[in-house]
C-alpha positions in Angstrom: 187.7 79.3 -169.6 191.6 79.3 -169.0 192.1 79.9 -172.8 189.6 82.7 -172.7 191.3 84.2 -169.8 194.8 84.0 -171.4 193.5 85.9 -174.5 192.1 88.6 -172.4 195.5 89.3 -170.6 197.0 91.0 -173.8 193.9 93.0 -174.2 193.9 94.1 -170.9 197.4 94.9 -170.8 196.8 96.8 -174.2 193.9 99.0 -172.5 196.1 99.7 -169.6 199.0 100.8 -171.8 196.5 103.1 -173.9 195.2 104.7 -170.5 198.7 105.1 -169.5 199.9 107.0 -172.7 196.7 109.2 -172.6 197.7 110.1 -168.9 201.1 110.9 -170.1 199.9 113.0 -173.0 197.6 114.8 -170.3 201.0 115.3 -168.3 203.0 116.6 -171.5 200.1 119.2 -171.9 200.2 120.3 -168.4 204.0 120.3 -168.7 203.9 122.6 -171.6 201.6 124.8 -169.8 204.0 125.2 -167.1 206.8 126.0 -169.5 204.8 128.5 -171.0 203.8 130.0 -167.5 207.3 130.1 -166.3 208.3 131.9 -169.6 205.6 134.1 -169.0 206.6 134.9 -165.6 210.4 135.3 -166.6 209.3 137.5 -169.4 207.1 139.7 -167.1 209.9 139.9 -164.7 212.3 141.1 -167.5 209.7 143.7 -168.8 208.8 144.8 -165.4 212.4 145.6 -164.8 212.8 147.3 -168.1 209.8 149.2 -167.4 211.0 150.1 -163.9 214.1 151.4 -165.2 212.1 153.5 -167.8 209.9 154.9 -165.2 212.7 155.8 -162.9 214.5 157.5 -165.9 211.2 159.4 -166.9 210.7 160.5 -163.1 214.1 161.6 -162.6 214.0 163.4 -165.9 210.6 165.3 -164.9 211.8 166.2 -161.3 215.2 167.6 -162.7 213.3 169.7 -165.3 210.7 170.9 -162.4 213.7 171.7 -160.4 215.3 173.8 -163.1 212.2 175.7 -163.4 212.3 176.6 -159.8 215.8 177.7 -160.1 215.3 179.8 -163.2 212.5 181.6 -161.3 214.6 182.3 -158.5 217.5 183.5 -160.9 215.1 185.8 -162.8 213.7 187.1 -159.4 217.3 187.8 -158.3 218.2 189.4 -161.7 215.2 191.7 -161.4 216.8 193.5 -158.3 219.5 194.9 -160.8 217.3 197.4 -162.7 215.2 197.8 -159.5 218.1 199.0 -157.9 219.2 201.2 -160.8 215.6 202.9 -161.0 216.0 203.7 -157.3 219.0 205.8 -157.8 219.2 209.6 -158.1 219.6 211.0 -162.0 217.5 208.3 -163.5 215.3 210.0 -166.4 212.0 208.8 -167.4 212.2 206.4 -170.4 215.9 205.5 -169.5 217.4 202.0 -170.4 217.3 200.9 -167.0 213.7 201.4 -166.9 213.1 199.2 -170.0 215.3 196.7 -168.6 213.0 196.7 -165.5 210.1 196.1 -167.7 211.7 193.3 -169.3 212.9 191.7 -166.3 209.6 191.8 -164.6 207.9 190.2 -167.5 210.7 187.3 -167.3 209.9 186.8 -163.5 206.1 186.7 -164.0 206.6 184.2 -167.0 208.8 181.9 -164.7 206.4 181.8 -161.9 203.5 181.3 -164.4 205.5 178.5 -165.9 205.8 176.7 -162.6 202.2 177.0 -161.8 201.1 175.7 -165.3 203.4 172.7 -164.5 201.9 172.2 -160.9 198.5 172.3 -162.5 199.4 169.8 -165.1 200.9 167.4 -162.6 199.0 164.0 -162.4 199.4 164.2 -158.5 198.1 166.6 -156.0 201.5 166.5 -153.9 203.3 169.2 -155.8 200.3 171.6 -155.8 199.8 170.9 -152.1 203.4 171.8 -151.5 204.4 174.5 -153.9 201.0 176.4 -154.3 201.1 178.3 -150.7 204.9 179.0 -151.5 203.9 180.5 -154.7 201.2 182.5 -153.3 203.5 184.0 -150.9 206.3 184.9 -153.5 203.7 186.7 -155.7 202.4 188.7 -152.8 206.0 189.9 -151.6 206.9 190.6 -155.2 203.7 192.8 -155.5 204.8 194.8 -152.5 208.3 195.1 -153.3 207.5 196.1 -157.0 204.9 198.8 -155.6 207.7 200.1 -153.4 210.2 200.3 -156.3 207.7 202.2 -158.4 206.7 204.6 -155.6 210.3 205.6 -154.8 211.1 205.7 -158.4 208.5 208.4 -158.9 209.6 210.6 -156.1 211.9 213.6 -156.8 215.5 213.0 -155.9 215.2 215.3 -152.8 212.3 213.1 -151.3 214.2 209.8 -151.7 215.0 208.5 -148.3 217.9 206.1 -147.6 215.9 203.9 -145.2 213.2 203.5 -147.6 215.4 202.5 -150.3 217.2 200.0 -148.1 213.9 198.6 -147.0 212.8 198.2 -150.5 215.9 196.3 -151.5 215.5 194.3 -148.4 211.8 193.6 -149.6 213.3 192.2 -153.0 215.6 190.1 -150.8 212.4 188.5 -149.3 210.9 187.6 -152.5 213.8 185.2 -153.4 213.8 183.9 -149.7 210.1 183.1 -150.0 211.0 180.9 -152.9 213.6 178.9 -151.0 211.2 176.5 -149.4 210.3 175.6 -152.9 213.9 174.7 -153.7 214.4 172.8 -150.6 211.2 170.9 -151.3 212.3 170.2 -154.7 215.9 169.1 -153.5 214.1 166.6 -151.0 211.7 165.3 -153.6 214.9 164.6 -156.0 216.6 162.9 -153.3 213.7 160.6 -152.4 213.0 160.1 -156.0 216.6 158.7 -156.6 219.5 159.3 -154.0 221.8 159.4 -156.8 220.4 162.7 -157.5 221.2 164.3 -154.3 224.7 165.4 -155.4 223.4 167.1 -158.4 220.6 168.9 -156.6 222.7 170.3 -153.8 225.7 171.3 -156.5 222.6 173.2 -158.5 221.4 174.8 -155.3 225.1 176.1 -154.4 225.5 177.4 -158.0 222.2 179.3 -157.7 223.3 180.5 -154.3 226.3 181.9 -155.9 224.3 183.9 -158.2 221.8 185.1 -155.6 224.5 186.0 -153.0 226.6 187.5 -156.0 223.6 190.0 -156.6 223.0 190.7 -153.1 226.7 191.7 -152.6 226.1 194.6 -154.8 222.3 195.3 -153.7 223.6 195.5 -149.7 225.8 198.7 -150.8 223.3 200.1 -153.3 220.9 202.1 -151.1 223.8 204.2 -150.0 224.9 204.8 -153.3 221.4 205.6 -154.8 220.9 208.7 -152.5 224.9 209.5 -152.4 225.4 208.9 -148.6 228.2 207.1 -146.8 228.0 203.5 -145.9 226.6 202.6 -142.6 228.2 199.7 -140.6 225.2 197.5 -141.5 225.9 197.8 -145.0 229.5 196.9 -144.7 228.8 194.2 -142.4 226.2 192.7 -144.5 228.6 193.1 -147.6 231.6 191.3 -145.7 229.3 188.5 -144.6 228.0 187.8 -148.3 231.6 187.9 -149.5 232.5 185.2 -147.2 229.5 183.1 -148.1 230.6 183.5 -151.8 234.2 182.6 -151.1 233.1 179.4 -149.1 230.5 178.2 -151.9 233.2 178.8 -154.4 235.8 176.9 -152.7 233.4 173.8 -152.9 232.0 174.1 -156.0 234.9 176.1 -157.9 237.2 173.0 -158.1 237.8 171.0 -161.2 235.4 167.7 -160.8 233.3 169.2 -158.2 230.4 169.4 -160.5 229.3 165.9 -161.4 228.7 165.6 -165.3 229.9 169.0 -166.1 231.2 168.9 -169.8 234.9 169.3 -170.4 234.0 172.3 -172.6 232.4 174.2 -169.5 235.7 173.6 -167.5 237.1 177.1 -168.6 234.1 178.6 -167.2 235.6 178.2 -163.5 238.6 180.1 -164.7 236.5 182.9 -166.2 234.4 183.4 -163.0 237.5 183.5 -161.1 238.9 186.4 -163.2 235.5 188.3 -164.0 233.5 187.9 -161.0 235.8 187.2 -158.0 238.4 189.3 -159.7 236.9 192.3 -161.4 233.3 192.1 -159.8 234.8 192.2 -156.2 237.0 195.1 -157.2 234.0 197.0 -158.1 232.5 196.6 -154.9 235.7 196.9 -152.8 236.1 200.4 -154.8 232.4 201.5 -153.5 233.0 200.3 -150.0 236.4 202.0 -149.6 234.8 205.3 -150.8 231.6 204.8 -148.7 233.5 204.4 -145.7 234.3 208.0 -145.7 231.9 209.9 -147.9 229.1 209.6 -150.2 231.1 210.8 -153.3 231.0 207.6 -155.3 232.5 207.2 -158.6 229.4 205.9 -160.1 225.7 206.0 -159.8 223.3 203.4 -158.6 222.3 202.8 -162.4 226.3 202.7 -163.7 226.9 200.7 -160.7 224.6 198.1 -162.0 225.5 198.3 -165.4 229.1 197.6 -164.7 228.6 194.9 -162.1 225.9 193.0 -163.3 227.9 191.4 -166.4 230.4 190.1 -164.0 227.8 187.8 -162.9 227.0 186.4 -166.1 229.7 183.8 -166.0 227.8 182.4 -162.8 224.5 181.8 -164.3 226.1 180.5 -167.3 227.8 177.8 -165.2 224.6 176.9 -163.5 222.8 176.6 -166.7 225.6 174.6 -168.2 225.6 172.3 -165.3 222.0 171.7 -165.4 221.7 171.4 -169.2 224.2 168.7 -168.9 222.3 167.0 -166.2 219.0 167.2 -168.4 220.8 166.0 -171.2 222.2 163.0 -169.5 218.9 162.0 -168.0 217.3 162.4 -171.3 219.8 160.0 -172.7 219.0 157.7 -169.7 215.3 157.9 -170.3 216.0 157.0 -174.2 218.0 154.2 -173.5 215.6 152.6 -170.9 212.7 153.2 -173.5 215.0 151.4 -176.0 215.6 148.7 -173.5 212.0 148.3 -172.6 211.0 148.0 -176.5 213.6 145.4 -177.0 212.6 143.4 -174.0 208.9 143.5 -175.3 209.8 142.6 -178.7 212.3 139.8 -177.5 209.6 138.5 -175.2 207.0 138.4 -178.1 209.7 136.6 -180.3 210.6 134.1 -177.6 207.0 133.3 -177.1 206.6 132.8 -180.9 209.6 130.6 -180.9 208.5 128.6 -178.1 205.1 127.9 -179.6 207.0 126.6 -182.7 209.5 124.7 -180.6 206.8 122.8 -178.6 204.9 121.9 -181.6 208.1 120.5 -183.4 209.1 119.0 -180.1 205.9 117.2 -179.7 206.0 115.6 -183.2 209.7 114.9 -183.3 210.6 114.3 -179.8 207.5 113.5 -177.4 205.5 111.3 -179.5 208.6 109.3 -180.8 209.5 109.0 -177.0 206.0 107.5 -176.1 206.3 105.1 -178.9 209.9 104.4 -177.4 208.5 103.9 -173.9 206.0 101.5 -175.1 208.4 99.4 -177.0 210.6 99.3 -173.9 207.9 98.1 -171.9 206.9 95.5 -174.3 210.5 94.2 -174.6 210.7 94.2 -170.6 207.7 92.1 -170.7 209.0 89.9 -173.2 206.4 90.8 -175.5 207.1 90.9 -179.5 206.9 94.6 -180.9 206.4 95.8 -184.5 209.5 97.0 -186.4 210.5 100.4 -185.7 212.8 101.0 -188.5 212.1 104.6 -190.0 209.8 105.6 -187.2 212.1 108.2 -185.7 213.6 109.4 -189.1 217.3 109.7 -189.4 218.5 111.6 -186.5 218.7 111.1 -182.9 215.3 109.3 -182.8 216.0 107.0 -185.5 219.2 105.8 -183.5 217.3 105.5 -180.3 214.7 103.1 -182.1 218.0 101.2 -183.3 219.4 100.9 -180.0 216.0 99.5 -178.6 216.9 96.3 -180.4 219.8 95.7 -178.4 218.7 97.4 -174.9 217.7 93.9 -173.3 221.2 92.4 -173.4 222.9 95.8 -172.4 220.8 96.3 -169.3 222.1 93.4 -167.8 225.9 94.4 -168.6 225.1 98.1 -167.3 223.9 96.8 -164.2 227.1 94.8 -163.5 229.3 97.8 -164.7 227.4 100.2 -162.2 228.0 97.9 -159.2 231.6 97.7 -160.2 231.8 101.3 -160.6 230.0 102.2 -157.2 232.4 100.0 -155.4 235.3 101.7 -157.0 233.9 104.9 -156.3 233.5 104.3 -152.6 236.6 102.5 -151.7 240.1 103.5 -151.3 242.2 101.4 -153.9 245.2 101.3 -151.6 244.0 100.3 -148.1 240.5 98.8 -149.0 238.8 100.9 -146.7 235.9 103.5 -147.3 237.1 106.6 -149.0 236.3 110.1 -148.2 233.5 110.3 -150.5 231.8 107.3 -149.0 232.2 108.6 -145.5 230.7 112.3 -146.5 227.8 110.4 -147.9 227.2 108.3 -144.8 227.4 111.3 -142.6 225.2 113.6 -145.1 222.7 110.8 -145.4 222.1 110.5 -141.4 222.0 114.2 -141.3 219.5 114.2 -144.1 217.4 111.5 -142.6 217.5 113.3 -139.2 218.9 110.5 -137.2 218.7 111.7 -133.5 221.7 109.5 -132.2 225.0 110.0 -130.7 227.9 109.8 -133.0 231.7 110.3 -132.5 234.2 111.1 -134.8 238.0 110.3 -134.7 240.4 111.9 -137.0 243.7 110.3 -137.2 246.8 111.6 -138.7 249.9 109.7 -139.1 253.0 111.5 -137.6 255.9 112.6 -139.9 254.8 110.7 -142.7 256.3 113.0 -145.2 259.5 112.2 -143.5 258.9 108.4 -144.1 258.1 109.2 -147.8 261.3 111.2 -148.3 263.5 108.9 -146.5 262.1 105.6 -147.7 260.3 106.3 -150.7 256.6 106.3 -151.7 256.5 102.4 -151.9 257.3 102.1 -148.3 254.8 105.2 -147.5 252.2 102.9 -149.2 253.2 99.8 -147.0 252.7 102.0 -143.8 249.5 103.2 -145.1 248.3 99.5 -145.8 249.8 98.4 -142.3 247.9 101.2 -140.3 244.7 100.5 -142.1 245.0 96.9 -141.0 245.6 98.0 -137.4 242.7 100.4 -137.2 240.5 97.4 -138.9 241.8 95.1 -136.0 241.3 97.9 -133.2 237.6 98.7 -133.9 234.3 97.1 -133.7 232.3 95.7 -136.6 229.7 98.7 -136.0 232.5 101.2 -136.5 233.1 102.9 -139.9 236.7 103.2 -141.2 237.7 105.1 -143.9 240.9 106.8 -145.4 240.3 110.6 -145.0 242.8 111.7 -147.4 246.5 111.3 -147.6 247.9 110.0 -144.4 244.7 110.8 -142.5 242.2 108.2 -141.4 238.5 108.7 -139.8 236.5 106.5 -137.6 233.0 106.9 -136.8 231.6 105.4 -133.8 227.9 105.4 -133.8 226.1 105.3 -130.3 229.2 106.3 -128.4 229.9 109.1 -126.1 233.1 110.9 -126.1 234.7 108.7 -123.4 234.1 105.7 -125.3 235.3 107.4 -128.5 238.5 108.7 -126.7 239.1 105.2 -125.2 239.0 103.7 -128.8 241.2 106.3 -130.1 243.8 105.6 -127.3 243.4 102.0 -128.2 244.3 102.5 -131.9 247.0 105.0 -130.8 248.8 102.4 -128.6 248.4 99.7 -131.1 250.0 101.6 -133.8 252.9 102.8 -131.5 253.6 99.5 -130.3 253.5 97.5 -133.7 256.3 98.0 -135.8 256.0 97.9 -139.5 258.3 95.4 -141.2 259.4 96.1 -144.6 260.5 93.8 -147.6 264.1 94.1 -146.5 263.4 93.1 -143.0 263.9 96.7 -141.6 261.3 97.8 -138.9 259.7 101.1 -138.9 258.2 102.6 -135.5 255.2 104.7 -136.4 253.1 107.0 -134.3 249.8 108.9 -134.8 248.0 111.8 -133.6 244.1 111.8 -132.8 241.5 114.3 -132.8 238.0 113.2 -131.3 234.6 115.0 -131.3 231.0 114.1 -130.7 227.7 115.6 -131.6 224.4 114.9 -133.1 224.0 114.0 -136.6 221.1 116.7 -137.4 221.1 120.2 -138.3 224.0 120.5 -140.2 226.1 118.8 -137.2 228.1 116.4 -139.5 230.2 119.6 -140.8 230.6 121.0 -137.3 231.7 117.5 -136.2 234.4 117.1 -138.9 235.6 120.7 -138.0 235.7 120.0 -134.3 237.7 116.8 -134.7 240.1 118.6 -137.1 240.6 121.2 -134.5 241.3 118.6 -131.9 243.8 116.7 -134.2 245.6 120.1 -134.9 245.8 120.5 -131.0 247.3 117.0 -130.9 249.9 117.8 -133.4 250.9 121.1 -132.0 251.1 119.5 -128.2 253.7 117.0 -129.4 251.9 114.3 -131.6 251.4 110.7 -130.7 248.4 111.7 -128.4 244.7 112.0 -128.2 242.8 115.2 -127.8 238.9 115.6 -127.9 236.0 117.4 -126.4 232.1 117.4 -127.3 231.0 119.8 -129.8 228.1 121.1 -127.8 229.8 121.0 -124.5 231.4 124.0 -122.6 233.4 121.9 -120.2 237.3 121.8 -120.4 238.6 119.9 -122.9 239.9 116.3 -122.6 243.2 115.2 -123.9 245.1 111.8 -123.8 248.8 111.7 -124.2 251.1 109.0 -125.0 251.1 107.8 -121.6 247.1 107.3 -122.1 246.3 109.8 -119.0 243.7 112.5 -119.3 
């Protein structure tokens, strides 16, 4: 029976190994699934970020285009006042050019309002309709009433045209644009909420639109007296002066080079043109009218002539606004195009990545994972002193082939490697000169206790040899090495077996005293200080060196990151010991707010 049991043992081991191999293959499949899932998540993040950029770019473009429509409507309504003012004047014959322009300008205004309405109706969300529809209803209502008044007065004989009625009609046309201002403000707020970077563009566009509107109002505010040939009243003059002030204030902001973000260099010349044509020649026309109107109604031109001469001076204002908004739309269109290209590239790259990943996983399974499983089986067999089949050619001629070649000598190399690793670990954790632990080992001990969450008192003593550089400079580095060795010996002889002593770096040493309170640690530091101070170091030539050291002591618990705080506190105390004259001990608890403790060379607190 014992022989049959001996025969069953390899068979059972083979069954267990086969079961383990199947388990590893299942784990491999799970690992591949996780890799695919992680890649999918990463790809989704990339595509989502690209899609988000595209959505933002598209939304910005849509919102700016909608804002442009509202500004265009405001401009057309403002421009309609020009021919409206013209037909209100005396001496306008039926079928005159100004009446034809009025018909044309009214059609433009109606088309602009209809375009806004169509855009609202086609919007995917109800928010624009809820906000803008009531505003447009009010604009159309005021526009219809104002136009009716213009037509009524224009149909009256010259002698029946009343100054007050004409002034009220002009102000009614002002009210049409004023009724549209909430739509402009709403669009500015929407742009700012969509992308805060568009706030500056929206405000600049609004100021340019106000520049055109106030430019038109400047003439309209003196138009009624001109239309009926009567002197200006105080209100006309005061309104004109206020409007002039607003124009100059706006221009002081937007009229400077660089004040309009994204304006093309080719349009910079428009600024000088506006200065010359509008603020120069246009203001001069109004100044001439005001100068005459202060004293009489004998104006040098009719309302129609004033309109014909003044309106062209405002053309550069509108051209600047259009150039600015066109440049903005062009830039946002380019952003949208770039975002769409980025999204397409990300999508294609993701698809390509998945295809490459699938190919790599299939190749990795046949060329890497399966050979590795075979290598694992062979290593286990070798570890159990069981013979294995020849592996020559199993891994091909590449790395796997060399792996299988290396398995033949693995057993003897394992022992050599173990010995070598033990030797290297000792070297890595020991200071070669003094034989003490080095700083790396000390940090590992402190960090290990911290990670383990040991809740015990621990004190740290940092020690620095006083004027060690002077010893090196005076006696040479060989003598400095002797000093370091002797100091290390004195420290070892002064501490307990449970204390950890390390060379902390250069002429610094550290002692960890687990389980001690601050008073015990200060006493130990004082003992080491006294031993160092009274023990002369004898050199090879018989010369004796008297060496002193300064100490910083700190306590704290080795949890929650306290190791770093413990080092910082001890280092602070060491610095204080140095600054207070050296050859002394300074220390205090890390978490304690009591006055600091200090020991001097005399040993007193």
